[in-house]
Backbone as ProteinMPNN parsed JSONL, in Angstrom:
{"seq_chain_A": "MQFSSAGSHALEGNPATSRTVAAAAALGADLEWHRARELTRRRVQDADLVLCMAQEHLGYVAAYDRSAVDRTFLLAAWARALARVDRMAATPEELLDRVAKEVAEQPGDEIEDPMGLTNEAYALCAQRLDELVPVVVRGLARVTS", "coords_chain_A": {"N_chain_A": [[0.847, -87.025, 6.384], [4.0, -85.765, 7.102], [7.29, -85.094, 5.967], [10.467, -83.988, 6.856], [13.664, -82.343, 7.023], [16.431, -81.617, 9.157], [19.394, -80.157, 10.379], [21.994, -80.908, 12.729], [24.085, -79.162, 12.852], [23.378, -77.241, 11.082], [23.005, -74.154, 9.331], [20.398, -72.145, 9.44], [18.495, -71.586, 6.567], [20.612, -71.527, 4.767], [21.902, -72.34, 1.512], [22.264, -75.551, -0.116], [25.516, -77.038, -0.298], [27.79, -76.713, -3.071], [28.962, -79.167, -3.738], [27.172, -80.933, -2.579], [24.871, -80.406, -4.058], [25.777, -81.238, -6.583], [26.281, -83.995, -6.11], [23.724, -84.906, -5.506], [22.416, -84.258, -7.895], [23.621, -86.03, -9.652], [22.228, -88.276, -9.039], [19.758, -87.694, -9.868], [18.303, -85.834, -8.399], [17.185, -82.549, -7.583], [18.621, -80.057, -5.893], [18.897, -77.361, -5.954], [17.233, -75.364, -4.955], [17.017, -75.978, -2.34], [17.027, -75.29, 1.157], [18.749, -75.027, 4.189], [17.703, -76.356, 7.364], [17.755, -75.761, 10.758], [18.263, -77.973, 13.476], [16.046, -77.9, 16.104], [14.67, -77.445, 19.425], [11.852, -77.302, 19.29], [11.327, -78.496, 16.794], [12.222, -81.096, 17.277], [10.49, -81.856, 19.368], [8.06, -81.788, 18.027], [8.237, -83.862, 16.244], [7.268, -87.118, 15.221], [8.922, -89.166, 14.661], [12.407, -89.453, 14.553], [15.092, -89.592, 12.489], [18.465, -90.256, 12.208], [21.7, -89.622, 10.722], [24.141, -90.345, 11.865], [25.644, -91.725, 14.849], [26.476, -89.73, 16.676], [24.574, -87.755, 16.297], [22.319, -88.607, 17.605], [22.631, -87.895, 20.253], [22.429, -85.1, 20.116], [19.74, -84.769, 19.507], [18.537, -85.905, 21.786], [19.429, -84.068, 23.681], [17.837, -81.879, 23.173], [15.284, -82.834, 23.708], [14.549, -85.082, 26.016], [12.577, -87.039, 25.995], [12.443, -87.765, 23.389], [14.208, -89.77, 22.848], [13.164, -92.35, 22.667], [12.059, -92.372, 20.172], [13.954, -91.898, 18.31], [16.373, -92.776, 15.981], [19.066, -94.42, 14.167], [19.1, -93.864, 10.714], [19.724, -95.968, 8.847], [19.519, -98.301, 10.436], [16.855, -98.162, 11.203], [15.507, -98.293, 8.755], [16.222, -100.867, 7.934], [14.991, -102.401, 9.974], [12.343, -101.739, 9.458], [11.955, -103.037, 7.047], [11.835, -105.642, 7.921], [9.542, -105.822, 9.44], [6.095, -106.65, 9.708], [4.102, -104.995, 7.525], [1.457, -104.46, 7.775], [0.269, -102.752, 9.587], [-2.23, -100.994, 11.37], [-2.225, -98.275, 11.872], [-0.106, -95.338, 11.579], [1.204, -94.922, 14.012], [1.153, -97.453, 15.178], [2.779, -98.851, 13.394], [5.214, -97.443, 13.772], [5.726, -98.132, 16.433], [6.011, -100.946, 16.246], [8.247, -101.17, 14.535], [10.188, -99.787, 16.013], [10.676, -101.559, 18.092], [12.12, -103.482, 16.817], [14.492, -102.419, 15.948], [17.931, -102.654, 15.544], [21.102, -101.673, 15.827], [23.905, -101.896, 13.608], [27.344, -102.507, 12.689], [28.514, -100.149, 10.335], [26.166, -98.805, 9.961], [26.185, -96.084, 10.323], [26.151, -92.998, 8.588], [28.472, -91.138, 7.098], [29.018, -87.684, 7.514], [29.709, -85.721, 4.808], [30.844, -83.205, 4.801], [33.408, -81.029, 4.015], [34.961, -83.025, 2.996], [36.023, -85.217, 0.293], [34.823, -85.19, -3.173], [34.023, -87.764, -3.735], [33.22, -88.681, -1.207], [30.933, -87.155, -0.821], [29.37, -88.177, -2.896], [29.112, -90.847, -2.068], [27.701, -90.545, 0.346], [25.322, -89.379, -0.631], [24.433, -91.491, -2.215], [23.961, -93.52, -0.274], [21.866, -92.283, 1.168], [20.013, -92.11, -0.876], [19.398, -94.764, -1.193], [18.249, -95.488, 1.278], [16.297, -93.567, 2.218], [13.994, -93.659, 0.433], [13.005, -96.225, 1.112], [12.08, -95.86, 3.716], [10.171, -93.795, 3.332], [8.329, -95.032, 1.553], [7.507, -97.182, 3.195], [6.29, -95.877, 5.374], [4.325, -94.49, 4.021], [2.577, -96.469, 3.22], [0.931, -97.011, 5.413], [-0.502, -94.746, 5.688], [-2.002, -94.259, 3.506]], "CA_chain_A": [[2.162, -87.273, 6.911], [4.995, -84.821, 6.621], [8.694, -85.442, 6.114], [11.334, -82.815, 6.755], [15.009, -82.594, 7.516], [17.076, -80.543, 9.906], [20.758, -80.565, 10.692], [22.496, -80.55, 14.055], [25.018, -78.04, 12.675], [22.918, -76.467, 9.924], [22.722, -72.728, 9.475], [19.05, -71.954, 8.888], [18.356, -70.815, 5.342], [21.737, -71.656, 3.851], [21.703, -73.286, 0.41], [23.117, -76.751, -0.124], [26.836, -76.779, -0.865], [27.89, -77.094, -4.486], [29.245, -80.601, -3.805], [25.92, -81.627, -2.261], [24.012, -80.234, -5.23], [26.319, -82.091, -7.649], [26.077, -85.409, -5.756], [22.286, -85.171, -5.647], [22.079, -84.181, -9.322], [24.081, -87.276, -10.28], [21.212, -89.288, -8.749], [18.486, -87.223, -10.391], [17.605, -84.924, -7.474], [17.514, -81.139, -7.754], [18.693, -79.365, -4.599], [19.229, -75.951, -6.182], [16.384, -74.482, -4.138], [17.007, -76.472, -0.95], [17.571, -74.417, 2.187], [18.987, -75.768, 5.431], [16.881, -76.121, 8.55], [18.492, -76.101, 11.965], [17.585, -78.793, 14.462], [15.653, -77.085, 17.256], [13.843, -78.122, 20.421], [10.474, -77.381, 18.779], [11.284, -79.495, 15.719], [12.343, -82.42, 17.898], [9.252, -82.124, 20.104], [6.961, -81.972, 17.072], [8.475, -85.03, 15.388], [6.84, -88.443, 15.66], [10.052, -90.043, 14.393], [13.617, -88.713, 14.189], [16.092, -90.506, 11.916], [19.759, -89.584, 12.154], [22.713, -90.253, 9.892], [25.26, -90.864, 12.649], [25.456, -91.909, 16.287], [26.646, -88.463, 17.388], [23.359, -86.952, 16.162], [21.331, -89.068, 18.581], [22.834, -87.076, 21.449], [21.891, -83.757, 19.889], [18.279, -84.876, 19.603], [18.212, -86.127, 23.202], [19.686, -82.829, 24.426], [16.683, -80.989, 22.985], [14.076, -83.407, 24.306], [14.891, -86.423, 26.5], [11.523, -87.996, 25.631], [12.616, -88.133, 21.978], [15.129, -90.907, 22.756], [12.399, -93.535, 22.273], [11.608, -92.258, 18.782], [15.117, -91.429, 17.557], [17.14, -93.942, 15.547], [19.874, -94.259, 12.964], [18.317, -94.091, 9.501], [19.979, -97.295, 8.265], [18.973, -99.323, 11.338], [15.388, -98.083, 11.17], [15.068, -98.786, 7.441], [16.384, -102.319, 7.955], [13.939, -102.933, 10.842], [11.084, -101.544, 8.738], [11.87, -104.092, 6.027], [11.551, -106.912, 8.593], [8.27, -105.765, 10.173], [4.844, -106.787, 8.963], [3.662, -103.629, 7.239], [0.003, -104.389, 7.813], [-0.135, -101.997, 10.767], [-3.468, -100.242, 11.147], [-1.969, -96.84, 11.988], [1.331, -95.005, 11.583], [1.713, -95.109, 15.373], [1.363, -98.886, 15.366], [3.962, -99.201, 12.617], [6.382, -96.891, 14.452], [5.956, -98.939, 17.627], [6.522, -102.263, 15.823], [9.599, -101.03, 13.994], [11.077, -99.383, 17.111], [11.018, -102.76, 18.863], [12.98, -104.331, 15.986], [15.723, -101.729, 15.554], [19.2, -103.12, 16.105], [22.193, -101.059, 15.075], [24.987, -102.774, 13.176], [28.48, -101.766, 12.123], [28.241, -99.652, 8.991], [24.895, -98.084, 9.902], [26.389, -94.641, 10.308], [26.399, -92.345, 7.301], [29.404, -90.062, 7.405], [28.758, -86.36, 6.965], [30.832, -85.481, 3.895], [31.284, -81.806, 4.856], [34.846, -80.821, 4.007], [35.652, -84.186, 2.444], [36.152, -85.287, -1.162], [33.615, -85.381, -3.979], [33.638, -89.171, -3.553], [32.496, -88.795, 0.063], [29.598, -86.597, -1.07], [28.646, -89.137, -3.736], [28.793, -92.005, -1.241], [26.637, -90.125, 1.262], [24.095, -89.231, -1.43], [24.016, -92.839, -2.625], [23.367, -94.182, 0.904], [20.572, -91.649, 1.44], [19.119, -92.475, -1.974], [18.982, -96.152, -0.949], [17.517, -95.643, 2.535], [15.134, -92.683, 2.401], [12.784, -94.183, -0.224], [12.496, -97.368, 1.88], [11.331, -95.297, 4.845], [9.007, -93.07, 2.827], [7.352, -96.021, 1.066], [6.987, -97.937, 4.326], [5.365, -95.034, 6.135], [3.207, -94.118, 3.157], [1.621, -97.594, 3.162], [-0.034, -96.975, 6.526], [-1.251, -93.485, 5.69], [-2.811, -94.118, 2.282]], "C_chain_A": [[3.131, -86.295, 6.272], [6.397, -85.36, 6.886], [9.484, -84.149, 6.009], [12.714, -83.198, 7.284], [15.508, -81.371, 8.261], [18.449, -81.05, 10.309], [21.208, -80.08, 12.05], [23.467, -79.369, 13.985], [24.613, -77.136, 11.504], [22.735, -74.998, 10.284], [21.431, -72.452, 8.712], [19.079, -71.07, 7.644], [19.512, -70.922, 4.365], [21.405, -72.627, 2.724], [22.593, -74.508, 0.589], [24.461, -76.388, -0.749], [26.872, -77.245, -2.322], [28.177, -78.591, -4.636], [27.994, -81.424, -3.499], [24.978, -81.571, -3.448], [24.469, -81.163, -6.357], [26.078, -83.574, -7.361], [24.608, -85.789, -5.904], [21.888, -85.184, -7.12], [22.501, -85.451, -10.052], [23.08, -88.416, -10.062], [19.816, -88.833, -9.175], [17.699, -86.302, -9.476], [18.094, -83.492, -7.688], [17.456, -80.442, -6.395], [19.023, -77.882, -4.747], [18.454, -75.012, -5.261], [16.297, -74.929, -2.689], [17.619, -75.43, -0.012], [17.655, -75.215, 3.488], [18.004, -75.367, 6.511], [17.68, -76.604, 9.757], [17.642, -76.982, 12.876], [17.302, -77.924, 15.684], [14.819, -77.932, 18.222], [12.422, -78.316, 19.893], [10.367, -78.453, 17.69], [11.393, -80.915, 16.275], [11.039, -82.78, 18.606], [8.087, -82.419, 19.174], [7.073, -83.248, 16.248], [7.959, -86.313, 16.029], [7.976, -89.453, 15.542], [11.228, -89.165, 13.982], [14.642, -89.745, 13.72], [17.377, -89.731, 11.688], [20.736, -90.35, 11.266], [23.788, -90.937, 10.728], [24.931, -90.88, 14.139], [25.536, -90.585, 17.05], [25.391, -87.604, 17.334], [22.295, -87.352, 17.171], [21.424, -88.236, 19.859], [22.3, -85.667, 21.3], [20.367, -83.758, 20.048], [17.873, -85.016, 21.067], [18.426, -84.867, 24.033], [18.521, -81.846, 24.297], [15.43, -81.506, 23.68], [14.371, -84.852, 24.71], [13.839, -87.457, 26.108], [11.645, -88.457, 24.178], [13.519, -89.349, 21.807], [14.402, -92.149, 22.244], [11.901, -93.497, 20.827], [12.714, -91.735, 17.862], [16.041, -92.608, 17.267], [18.082, -93.549, 14.419], [19.016, -94.65, 11.763], [18.493, -95.507, 8.97], [19.378, -98.398, 9.124], [17.45, -99.328, 11.278], [14.845, -98.621, 9.844], [15.159, -100.308, 7.383], [15.285, -102.968, 8.803], [12.58, -102.827, 10.16], [10.888, -102.655, 7.708], [11.512, -105.447, 6.639], [10.156, -106.962, 9.226], [7.094, -105.945, 9.225], [4.272, -105.386, 8.767], [2.143, -103.481, 7.259], [-0.481, -103.705, 9.088], [-1.355, -101.158, 10.415], [-3.23, -98.735, 11.142], [-0.469, -96.568, 11.884], [1.946, -95.232, 12.969], [2.019, -96.583, 15.65], [2.609, -99.34, 14.606], [5.224, -98.698, 13.311], [6.736, -97.718, 15.679], [6.559, -100.298, 17.261], [7.966, -102.173, 15.347], [10.583, -100.685, 15.114], [11.537, -100.59, 17.923], [12.004, -103.663, 18.119], [14.327, -103.704, 15.645], [16.921, -102.302, 16.299], [20.314, -102.538, 15.244], [23.274, -102.084, 14.772], [26.154, -101.921, 12.7], [28.146, -101.348, 10.685], [26.938, -98.902, 8.87], [25.069, -96.572, 9.829], [26.678, -94.155, 8.888], [27.259, -91.127, 7.604], [28.973, -88.758, 6.728], [29.948, -86.007, 6.08], [31.418, -84.068, 3.962], [32.813, -81.718, 4.971], [35.652, -81.974, 3.429], [35.655, -84.135, 0.917], [34.793, -85.389, -1.863], [33.1, -86.811, -3.844], [32.83, -89.37, -2.274], [31.08, -88.25, -0.086], [28.749, -87.57, -1.888], [28.222, -90.361, -2.93], [27.654, -91.691, -0.277], [25.309, -90.02, 0.508], [23.548, -90.595, -1.84], [23.356, -93.582, -1.464], [21.988, -93.598, 1.212], [19.551, -92.025, 0.376], [18.621, -93.913, -1.836], [18.018, -96.249, 0.228], [16.241, -94.81, 2.645], [13.892, -93.205, 1.672], [12.177, -95.386, 0.507], [11.607, -96.864, 3.02], [10.062, -94.604, 4.363], [7.932, -94.036, 2.334], [6.71, -96.778, 2.223], [5.99, -97.145, 5.141], [4.142, -94.667, 5.314], [2.157, -95.218, 3.091], [0.571, -97.52, 4.25], [-0.824, -95.672, 6.581], [-2.13, -93.34, 4.457], [-4.144, -94.799, 2.408]], "O_chain_A": [[3.085, -86.036, 5.069], [6.647, -86.001, 7.906], [9.193, -83.308, 5.159], [12.891, -84.244, 7.908], [15.066, -80.247, 8.024], [18.634, -82.243, 10.551], [20.855, -78.982, 12.478], [23.642, -78.656, 14.973], [25.427, -76.36, 11.003], [22.358, -74.659, 11.406], [21.394, -72.522, 7.484], [19.613, -69.961, 7.662], [19.4, -70.449, 3.234], [20.712, -73.621, 2.941], [23.556, -74.486, 1.356], [24.53, -75.53, -1.629], [26.066, -78.078, -2.737], [27.68, -79.217, -5.572], [27.782, -82.484, -4.088], [24.357, -82.573, -3.804], [23.643, -81.801, -7.01], [25.712, -84.328, -8.262], [24.292, -86.881, -6.378], [21.105, -86.034, -7.543], [21.812, -85.898, -10.969], [23.079, -89.399, -10.803], [18.82, -89.496, -8.884], [16.534, -86.015, -9.751], [19.276, -83.262, -7.943], [16.382, -80.26, -5.822], [19.386, -77.224, -3.772], [18.976, -73.979, -4.842], [15.58, -74.323, -1.894], [18.605, -74.775, -0.352], [16.748, -75.972, 3.832], [17.539, -74.23, 6.579], [18.208, -77.716, 9.766], [16.441, -76.756, 13.024], [18.206, -77.29, 16.229], [14.33, -79.003, 17.863], [11.854, -79.398, 20.041], [9.413, -79.23, 17.677], [10.725, -81.827, 15.789], [10.54, -83.895, 18.455], [7.217, -83.223, 19.508], [6.1, -83.667, 15.621], [8.178, -86.566, 17.214], [7.991, -90.469, 16.237], [11.078, -88.251, 13.172], [15.009, -90.654, 14.464], [17.375, -88.678, 11.051], [20.616, -91.561, 11.084], [24.294, -91.991, 10.344], [24.061, -90.15, 14.615], [24.75, -90.348, 17.967], [25.162, -86.801, 18.238], [21.459, -86.532, 17.552], [20.406, -87.914, 20.471], [21.772, -85.098, 22.256], [19.793, -82.852, 20.653], [16.968, -84.324, 21.533], [17.685, -84.62, 24.985], [18.256, -81.071, 25.216], [14.616, -80.727, 24.177], [14.437, -85.739, 23.859], [14.168, -88.626, 25.91], [11.012, -89.436, 23.785], [13.585, -89.907, 20.711], [14.969, -92.919, 21.469], [11.38, -94.492, 20.323], [12.447, -91.203, 16.784], [16.44, -93.341, 18.172], [17.929, -92.498, 13.796], [18.295, -95.648, 11.8], [17.505, -96.179, 8.674], [18.786, -99.338, 8.593], [16.83, -100.392, 11.3], [13.836, -99.326, 9.823], [14.269, -100.964, 6.841], [14.708, -103.977, 8.395], [11.757, -103.734, 10.276], [9.775, -103.15, 7.526], [10.951, -106.305, 5.959], [9.65, -108.047, 9.514], [7.101, -105.458, 8.094], [3.993, -104.68, 9.736], [1.612, -102.469, 6.802], [-1.54, -104.053, 9.61], [-1.487, -100.675, 9.29], [-3.957, -97.998, 10.477], [0.342, -97.472, 12.08], [3.085, -95.685, 13.076], [3.024, -96.909, 16.28], [3.401, -100.127, 15.124], [6.2, -99.439, 13.43], [7.912, -97.977, 15.939], [7.512, -100.746, 17.899], [8.802, -102.998, 15.712], [11.687, -101.228, 15.159], [12.675, -100.625, 18.39], [12.649, -104.514, 18.731], [15.208, -104.379, 15.111], [16.916, -102.415, 17.525], [20.443, -102.878, 14.068], [23.529, -103.003, 15.55], [25.978, -100.754, 12.349], [27.562, -102.121, 9.924], [26.616, -98.403, 7.792], [24.195, -95.865, 9.328], [27.358, -94.82, 8.106], [26.821, -90.199, 8.285], [28.618, -88.731, 5.55], [31.084, -85.995, 6.554], [32.381, -83.766, 3.258], [33.417, -82.259, 5.898], [36.88, -81.914, 3.377], [35.321, -83.107, 0.327], [33.765, -85.64, -1.234], [31.892, -87.044, -3.839], [31.867, -90.137, -2.257], [30.134, -88.818, 0.459], [27.565, -87.763, -1.611], [27.106, -90.856, -3.088], [26.741, -92.5, -0.111], [24.289, -90.525, 0.975], [22.338, -90.819, -1.813], [22.309, -94.205, -1.643], [21.047, -94.343, 1.486], [18.375, -92.233, 0.675], [17.535, -94.24, -2.315], [17.061, -97.022, 0.175], [15.217, -95.303, 3.117], [12.811, -93.192, 2.26], [10.956, -95.544, 0.518], [10.517, -97.387, 3.248], [8.99, -94.81, 4.932], [6.756, -93.876, 2.661], [5.498, -96.991, 2.227], [4.959, -97.675, 5.557], [3.042, -94.545, 5.854], [0.972, -94.932, 2.925], [-0.57, -97.928, 4.033], [-1.71, -95.512, 7.421], [-2.921, -92.401, 4.368], [-4.941, -94.774, 1.47]]}, "name": "protein", "num_of_chains": 1, "seq": "MQFSSAGSHALEGNPATSRTVAAAAALGADLEWHRARELTRRRVQDADLVLCMAQEHLGYVAAYDRSAVDRTFLLAAWARALARVDRMAATPEELLDRVAKEVAEQPGDEIEDPMGLTNEAYALCAQRLDELVPVVVRGLARVTS"}
């Protein structure tokens, strides 16, 4: 299983901003060598699951591949649904199908892109990602190990 990220407005190869690096470092992550990846049609088509930070990103994914709509969700909503689903799925595909049926977006699920905002906004975004991404990674790892 592979995990990767790509941004709807990312400039391929750009380093993380200094505020992003600082917010991640405060949580113990080193992004000094991180390079941005642009969201592309090929990346969307190749993905078994696409998790977005905000509602507006769902449209970008759909614009690249309409069939991706059924496998594209807000990160927070998907992580919450994953926590509710029996994780004894036999395959990753079975788990993805079970979780997809349980996803229900709620107010507060969107994670605001901190670009151009305060250091606090970067810290809040990093904190939300630090809470949600491990839930998803652990949940998916259980069915692939």
